[in-house]
C-alpha positions in Angstrom: 115.8 -116.6 -26.6 118.5 -117.3 -24.0 121.4 -116.3 -26.5 119.6 -113.1 -27.2 119.4 -112.2 -23.5 123.2 -112.9 -23.3 123.7 -110.3 -25.9 121.5 -107.7 -24.2 123.3 -108.4 -20.9 126.6 -107.9 -22.7 125.4 -104.6 -24.1 124.1 -103.4 -20.8 127.5 -104.3 -19.1 129.2 -102.1 -21.8 127.0 -99.3 -21.0 127.4 -99.7 -17.3 131.1 -99.8 -17.5 131.1 -96.8 -19.6 129.1 -94.9 -17.1 131.5 -95.9 -14.4 134.5 -94.7 -16.5 132.8 -91.4 -17.0 132.5 -90.9 -13.3 136.1 -92.0 -12.9 137.3 -89.6 -15.4 135.3 -86.7 -13.9 136.8 -87.6 -10.4 140.4 -87.5 -11.8 139.8 -84.4 -13.8 138.8 -82.6 -10.7 141.4 -84.1 -8.2 142.8 -80.5 -7.9 139.4 -78.7 -7.7 138.8 -77.2 -4.4 135.6 -78.3 -2.8 134.9 -81.0 -5.5 133.0 -84.1 -4.2 133.7 -87.4 -5.8 131.0 -89.5 -7.6 130.5 -93.0 -7.1 128.9 -95.5 -9.5 127.1 -98.6 -8.1 126.0 -101.6 -10.2 122.7 -103.3 -9.7 121.6 -106.6 -11.2 118.5 -107.0 -13.2 116.7 -110.4 -12.9 114.2 -111.7 -15.4 112.2 -114.8 -15.1 113.0 -117.8 -17.4 110.6 -120.2 -18.9 110.8 -124.0 -19.2 113.9 -124.2 -17.0 115.8 -121.8 -19.2 117.6 -118.8 -17.8 117.2 -115.3 -19.3 120.1 -112.9 -18.5 118.7 -109.6 -17.1 121.9 -107.7 -17.3 123.0 -104.8 -15.1 122.2 -101.1 -14.5 124.0 -98.3 -12.7 123.3 -95.5 -10.4 125.6 -92.6 -9.7 125.8 -90.6 -6.4 127.8 -87.6 -5.5 129.2 -88.1 -2.0 128.6 -84.6 -0.7 128.9 -85.6 2.9 132.5 -86.6 2.4 135.1 -84.0 3.5 138.3 -83.1 1.9 141.5 -82.0 3.8 141.9 -78.3 4.6 144.7 -76.3 3.4 145.8 -73.0 4.6 145.9 -69.8 2.5 146.9 -66.2 3.0 143.5 -64.7 2.4 141.2 -64.0 5.4 138.1 -64.5 3.5 139.1 -67.9 2.1 136.5 -70.0 3.9 135.9 -73.7 4.5 133.6 -75.7 6.7 135.1 -78.0 9.2 132.5 -80.7 9.8 128.9 -80.7 8.7 127.2 -77.8 7.0 127.4 -75.7 3.8 127.9 -72.0 3.1 125.0 -70.1 1.5 125.8 -68.4 -1.7 124.0 -66.8 -4.6 125.1 -66.1 -8.3 126.4 -62.4 -8.7 124.0 -62.0 -11.6 121.2 -62.1 -9.2 122.5 -59.4 -6.8 120.1 -56.5 -6.8 117.3 -58.5 -8.0 114.2 -59.7 -6.0 115.4 -63.3 -6.1 115.9 -65.3 -2.9 117.7 -68.2 -4.5 120.1 -69.9 -2.3 122.9 -72.2 -3.5 125.2 -74.2 -1.1 128.9 -74.8 -1.2 131.5 -76.1 1.3 134.4 -73.8 0.5 135.3 -70.7 -1.5 137.9 -68.0 -2.0 135.9 -64.8 -1.5 137.2 -61.4 -2.3 135.7 -58.0 -2.7 134.5 -57.0 -6.2 134.0 -53.4 -7.6 130.7 -53.1 -5.5 132.3 -54.4 -2.2 130.7 -57.8 -2.2 132.5 -60.9 -1.3 132.6 -63.0 -4.5 134.5 -66.0 -6.0 136.1 -66.0 -9.3 133.2 -68.3 -10.5 130.7 -65.5 -9.6 129.3 -66.8 -6.3 128.3 -64.2 -3.7 128.6 -65.0 -0.1 125.3 -64.6 1.9 124.9 -63.6 5.6 122.7 -61.7 7.9 123.7 -58.0 8.4 124.3 -56.9 12.0 122.5 -54.0 13.7 124.6 -50.9 14.5 125.4 -52.3 17.9 126.8 -55.4 16.5 123.9 -57.7 17.5 122.3 -60.1 15.0 118.5 -59.7 14.8 116.2 -62.6 15.3 115.4 -64.0 11.8 113.6 -67.1 10.4 115.9 -70.0 10.1 113.9 -72.0 7.5 114.0 -69.5 4.7 116.8 -67.5 3.0 114.6 -64.4 2.8 116.6 -62.5 5.4 120.0 -63.4 3.9 121.9 -60.6 2.0 125.1 -60.4 0.0 128.0 -59.7 2.4 129.2 -56.3 1.4 132.4 -54.8 2.8 133.6 -51.4 1.5 137.2 -51.4 2.0 138.6 -47.9 3.1 135.2 -47.1 4.4 135.1 -44.5 7.2 133.2 -45.5 10.4 132.7 -44.1 13.9 130.2 -44.6 16.7 129.1 -42.2 19.4 129.8 -42.7 23.1 126.5 -43.6 25.0 128.1 -45.1 28.2 131.0 -44.5 30.5 132.4 -46.3 33.5 134.3 -44.4 36.2 136.5 -46.3 38.7 138.7 -44.2 40.9 139.9 -43.9 44.4 139.4 -40.5 46.3 141.8 -39.6 49.2 140.1 -40.1 52.6 142.4 -37.5 54.2 140.9 -34.7 52.0 137.7 -34.8 54.0 139.4 -34.4 57.3 139.0 -31.2 59.4 142.0 -28.9 58.5 142.5 -30.3 54.9 143.1 -27.8 52.1 139.9 -28.8 50.2 141.7 -29.0 46.9 139.7 -30.2 44.1 140.7 -33.3 42.1 140.2 -32.7 38.3 139.6 -35.4 35.7 139.0 -35.3 32.0 137.4 -38.2 30.1 137.3 -38.3 26.3 134.2 -39.2 24.5 133.1 -39.3 20.8 130.1 -37.3 19.5 127.6 -38.3 16.9 130.0 -37.2 14.1 132.9 -39.0 15.6 134.6 -35.8 16.9 136.5 -36.0 20.2 134.9 -34.1 23.2 135.4 -34.4 26.8 133.5 -34.7 30.1 135.5 -32.6 32.6 134.9 -33.8 36.1 135.8 -31.9 39.2 135.6 -33.7 42.6 135.5 -31.3 45.6 135.8 -32.6 49.2 133.7 -31.3 51.9 135.9 -30.2 54.7 134.2 -30.1 58.2 135.2 -28.1 61.3 135.9 -31.2 63.2 136.2 -34.9 62.4 135.8 -36.3 58.8 133.0 -35.7 56.5 133.5 -38.6 54.1 131.8 -36.5 51.5 132.6 -35.3 48.1 130.7 -33.2 45.3 131.2 -34.4 41.8 130.5 -31.8 38.9 130.5 -32.8 35.3 130.9 -30.3 32.4 130.6 -31.1 28.7 133.1 -29.4 26.5 130.8 -29.8 23.4 128.3 -27.6 25.3 130.7 -24.9 26.0 131.6 -26.2 29.5 128.0 -26.2 30.7 127.2 -28.2 33.9 125.5 -31.5 32.8 125.3 -33.0 36.3 126.2 -32.6 39.9 126.2 -35.3 42.6 127.0 -35.5 46.3 128.8 -38.7 47.2 129.1 -39.9 50.8 131.4 -42.8 51.7 131.0 -45.2 54.7 133.8 -45.7 57.3 132.4 -49.0 58.7 134.7 -51.8 59.5 133.4 -54.2 56.9 132.7 -51.8 54.0 134.9 -48.9 54.9 135.7 -46.6 51.9 132.8 -47.7 49.6 129.8 -45.6 48.6 127.1 -45.1 51.2 124.9 -42.7 49.2 124.6 -40.7 46.1 122.4 -37.7 45.9 121.6 -35.9 42.6 121.9 -32.1 42.9 121.4 -31.7 39.1 121.3 -34.2 36.1 119.7 -37.6 36.1 118.9 -39.6 39.3 121.3 -42.1 40.6 120.0 -45.7 40.1 121.3 -47.8 43.0 120.3 -51.0 41.1 123.1 -50.8 38.5 125.2 -47.9 40.1 124.7 -45.3 37.3 123.1 -42.1 36.2 122.3 -40.5 33.0 123.5 -37.0 31.9 122.8 -35.3 28.6 125.8 -34.1 26.7 125.5 -32.2 23.6 124.8 -35.2 21.3 122.3 -36.9 23.5 122.0 -38.9 26.8 125.1 -40.7 28.2 125.0 -43.3 31.0 127.8 -42.9 33.5 128.5 -45.8 35.9 130.2 -45.1 39.3 129.5 -48.4 41.0 126.7 -49.6 43.3 126.3 -48.8 47.1 128.8 -50.7 49.1 130.7 -52.1 46.0 134.4 -52.2 46.5 134.9 -52.2 42.6 133.2 -48.8 42.3 134.5 -45.4 43.4 136.2 -45.7 46.7 137.6 -43.3 49.3 140.7 -44.7 50.9 144.1 -43.6 52.2 145.6 -40.3 50.9 146.0 -40.8 47.1 143.8 -39.8 44.3 144.0 -42.6 41.5 141.8 -43.0 38.5 141.9 -46.9 38.5 139.9 -47.5 35.4 138.1 -45.2 33.0 136.2 -47.1 30.1 133.8 -45.8 27.6 132.1 -47.1 24.4 132.1 -45.4 21.0 135.0 -45.0 18.5 136.4 -42.1 16.6 136.2 -42.0 12.7 138.5 -44.7 11.4 139.3 -46.4 8.0 138.4 -49.9 7.4 141.7 -51.9 6.7 140.8 -55.5 7.0 138.2 -58.3 7.4 138.2 -61.2 10.0 135.9 -64.2 10.1 135.7 -66.2 13.2 134.7 -69.8 13.8 131.2 -68.9 14.6 130.7 -67.2 11.3 130.8 -63.7 12.6 132.3 -61.1 10.1 134.3 -58.3 11.7 135.5 -55.2 10.0 138.8 -54.0 11.3 139.9 -50.3 11.4 143.1 -48.4 11.6 142.2 -47.3 15.0 142.7 -50.8 16.4 139.0 -51.4 16.8 136.7 -53.9 15.1 133.0 -54.1 14.5 130.8 -57.0 13.9 129.0 -56.5 10.6 127.6 -59.9 9.4 127.0 -63.4 10.5 127.3 -66.2 8.0 125.1 -69.2 8.9 125.7 -72.8 7.9 123.1 -74.7 6.2 122.2 -78.2 7.0 119.9 -80.7 5.5 118.9 -84.3 6.6 120.4 -86.0 3.5 123.4 -84.0 2.0 123.9 -86.6 -0.6 120.4 -85.9 -2.0 121.4 -82.2 -2.8 121.1 -81.4 -6.5 124.7 -80.8 -7.9 125.2 -77.8 -10.0 128.3 -76.2 -11.6 131.2 -74.6 -9.6 130.8 -77.0 -6.7 127.4 -75.7 -5.7 124.3 -77.6 -4.7 120.6 -76.8 -4.4 118.1 -78.2 -1.9 115.9 -80.9 -3.4 113.1 -83.2 -2.4 115.6 -85.9 -1.7 117.8 -83.8 0.4 115.0 -82.7 2.7 114.3 -79.4 4.3 117.1 -77.1 5.1 117.8 -75.2 8.3 120.2 -72.2 8.9 122.3 -72.9 12.0 124.8 -70.7 13.8 128.2 -72.1 13.1 129.3 -74.6 15.8 125.6 -75.1 17.0 123.4 -78.1 16.5 124.8 -80.7 14.0 127.0 -78.2 12.2 130.7 -77.7 12.3 132.6 -74.5 12.6 133.9 -72.0 9.9 137.5 -71.9 9.2 139.0 -68.7 7.5 142.4 -68.6 5.8 141.4 -72.1 4.5 140.2 -74.1 1.4 138.7 -77.6 1.3 140.6 -79.9 -1.2 138.9 -82.3 -3.5 137.8 -85.6 -2.0 139.2 -87.5 -5.0 141.9 -90.1 -4.2 143.8 -90.5 -7.6 145.3 -93.9 -6.6 141.9 -95.2 -5.9 140.4 -93.9 -9.1 143.2 -95.5 -11.1 142.6 -98.8 -9.5 138.8 -98.5 -10.3 139.8 -97.6 -13.9 141.7 -100.8 -14.2 138.9 -102.8 -12.9 136.5 -101.0 -15.3 138.7 -101.6 -18.2 138.9 -105.3 -17.5 135.1 -105.6 -17.0 134.5 -103.7 -20.2 136.9 -106.0 -22.1 135.2 -109.0 -20.7 131.7 -107.7 -21.6 133.0 -107.0 -25.1 134.2 -110.5 -25.3 130.7 -111.8 -24.2 129.2 -109.9 -27.3 131.9 -111.2 -29.5 131.2 -114.8 -28.3 127.4 -114.4 -28.9 128.2 -113.1 -32.3 130.2 -116.2 -33.2 127.3 -118.3 -31.7 124.9 -116.5 -33.8 127.1 -117.0 -36.9 127.3 -120.7 -36.1 123.5 -120.8 -36.0 123.0 -119.3 -39.3 125.8 -121.7 -40.6 123.5 -124.7 -39.8 121.6 -124.2 -43.0 123.9 -124.2 -46.0 
């Protein structure tokens, strides 16, 4: 009966507008919630076929979708581990209750205020632990599968942790006086001491003595370099004879390096390896003919540049996260060390993700398979520290929608009231 279908359509309209009001109220309630994604409710007509020229009202139904691909404004904070994604992509997180278990569950979020807990993990107040790939001791990130969270670990930063790294390589750049190898020169040695750090972070030195070869006549352009290790009681760890060219085009550069003791000189990279007390150390003095290596010019001894890797034992004082998702531990020695990389997770359909509590999402069949990108690569945006993402709710828009919903609800109620009156009139036909 057509009048019955009108009643059913009115009831469906009440339910549809009630659903829309529920999403509006949720959006307004979370207008100040960081990372909240507003929900939209769409109305869809339902058509039923009539008989004998009559029309049967089908009514309306609703579908609601969380607009996860919409981005809120970023606001600055004073915490270096407040993170937000600028552009496409989501941060991988895991409930803190699952840390230490064998679970590989990965949830996703667009922003979070992460701070260290009693175990040193970066955790939000809602109990979400930030996930990342741990770096190797040299700071490099290992090659890991990008279609599974199996290699991700909770980011753990032990504040006030002591750290140090041994010196394994050293670059020596200096100028030796050409006049010291002339006949009649005094033949004074040029001393040089270079600090390095052993396997326990202690300070040691490679003491270098550079002795010119003084000929009877002319110029020899030759020096003998002797290296001693203080950690080995001053024992000689290498001795090398260096000859310099006096040609017009390459005058003052290395012509040859001969190993008397210690590792052989490698002309391909301009270095040799010596063994200090803690292990091998590569020392680079420059390639043959390289004007940026050790030179012999004029009458002045000048250590131009002395560089070496390694670091003394220092205390961790802070954390830095860059736009590519690399996490650096900063120490009171002024040095920093890469300790983690935070990837950004992307799916073909972000709005198909399953919404969970605390502004988190889980991959689903509707979202498609996920992939873990380096921040700033592929389709993903970059990572912003000292920032949070605001809610995507616009209160003015929601209040306008609320007025529309209220009017539509009232009109639907009026339809039901009218049908009720018509049914009452029908029953009054028979007295």
